[in-house]
Structure formats: structure tokens, C-alpha cells
N, C-alpha and C positions, 0 to 999 in steps of 0.2 A: 390439225385441230388444236393441239397444245400451243402452237405458235400464235394462233389467232386469239386464244384466250389471254395469253400473256400481253399481247399488244393492247387488248381492251383494258387490262388492269394498269397499264403504265401511267396514264394521266391521273388516276386516283392516288397512286404511290407518289407522284411528283408533288401533289398538293393535297396532303391528307386533311388540312384544316378547312378547305374550301366548303365542303358540305356543312360542317359545323357552323361556319360563319354565315352561310345562307340561312340556316335555321335560326340562328341568333338574331339576324336582321329581321326575319319574318316575325319573330316573337316581339321584337322591339316595335315594329310597325303595328302589331295587334294591340299592344299596351297603349300606344299613342292613340289609336282609334278609340279604345275603351275610355281613356281619360277625356278625349274630346266629347264623347257621348255623355259622360258624367257632367262635364262642364255645361253642355247644352241643357241637360235636365235641371241643373241648379239655376241656370239663367231663367228658365221658364218659371220655376218656383218663385224666384225673387221678384 
């Protein structure tokens, strides 16, 4: 049982920043979408 748990944790230890980078990319995509929506609203008003 202990060996199985250790093997599951190895990939996380190898690349500790992967999860953080994924979240940062998702946030960046969300901000882009928000900016695009704001741009569309401003174009409709103009």
C-alpha cells in the first residue's frame, strides 16, 4: 500500500509548478474572455 502511494506522488514531486501554471493559464484565458466581452459591449454602445 505504501509503495503504491509513493508512486502516485512521484509525478507531482517531479514538476511542482505544473499545477500552478495550469491555474495561471486558466486565469489568463478568463481575463481575456472578460476583456473581449467588455470590448463587444463598448462597440455596441458606440
